C-alpha positions, -999 to 999 in steps of 0.1 A, spaced: -500 -74 21 -527 -94 32 -501 -117 51 -487 -87 68 -525 -75 78 -531 -111 86 -502 -115 106 -511 -84 129 -545 -91 136 -536 -119 150 -505 -106 167 -526 -86 188 -554 -105 204 -575 -91 231 -601 -96 250 -625 -65 258 -652 -61 282 -676 -33 292 -706 -25 311 -739 -31 290 -752 0 279 -789 -16 289 -780 -16 324 -792 -51 325 -783 -68 360 -780 -103 370 -808 -119 387 -792 -135 415 -764 -111 425 -777 -78 411 -747 -65 396 -749 -51 362 -742 -73 332 -710 -65 312 -707 -75 274 -676 -90 260 -654 -88 226 -672 -82 197 -704 -74 216 -685 -47 237 -671 -31 203 -702 -33 187 -719 -15 213 -690 9 212 -691 17 177 -731 27 180 -724 48 210 -694 68 197 -719 71 166 -750 83 185 -725 105 206 -730 142 191 -703 169 195 -699 182 230 -720 159 249 -694 143 266 -681 169 290 -646 157 297 -638 154 258 -662 177 238 -652 169 205 -657 131 208 -687 122 185 -704 125 152 -724 145 128 -755 112 127 -780 130 149 -780 160 130 -782 141 99 -814 126 111 -833 156 106 -822 161 70 -835 143 36 -806 115 29 -803 118 -6 -774 102 -21 -750 128 -19 -757 135 20 -753 97 21 -717 97 8 -708 126 33 -723 105 61 -706 74 54 -674 96 50 -680 113 83 -687 81 98 -657 61 86 -634 91 100 -648 91 132 -645 58 136 -609 57 126 -599 86 150 -616 73 179 -622 38 180 -590 18 171 -601 -16 179 -612 -20 146 -604 -16 108 -633 -3 85 -639 -24 55 -673 -12 41 -698 10 54 -730 17 37 -754 44 48 -794 45 33 -827 54 43 -857 39 31 -870 73 14 -855 109 16 -883 113 43 -873 87 67 -870 92 103 -845 65 99 -805 58 89 -796 27 85 -759 20 86 -746 -12 72 -709 -17 92 -688 -40 81 -650 -45 99 -625 -65 115 -617 -63 153 -576 -61 154 -564 -90 170 -591 -115 151 -589 -123 118 -623 -123 113 -651 -101 97 -680 -86 112 -711 -71 104 -729 -47 125 -762 -30 115 -768 3 132 -804 18 129 -803 53 143 -844 70 146 -851 107 148 -859 116 184 -894 119 191 -905 96 163 
């Protein structure tokens, strides 16, 4: 099975590109900079998980429930539910990656931040990527 997955990942190597969400500009040309490959994918995953349902007018079903979770205490049960929601959201809307592991935690139950450690493989590459996403309650 591992050989088949290895072959699949290498068979479909692609290059990914997107606009930098920070809208950084090239100092010489003034053009908005782009992010490429793994940085493009990391940015897209963060945007997907930060998007509330209904926020994208043309596709209101895209998003995740993480935003609402920022206002609830994060105990072991809610962390596991949130972990499952994150994995399902990524599987449904981000076909460029295969999630290997997802850990959701907070420093304390009353924390205003949710920490997400996400390990995945980008389709077309044979390298495991790790991304830490820290989401903070608005106004904190």
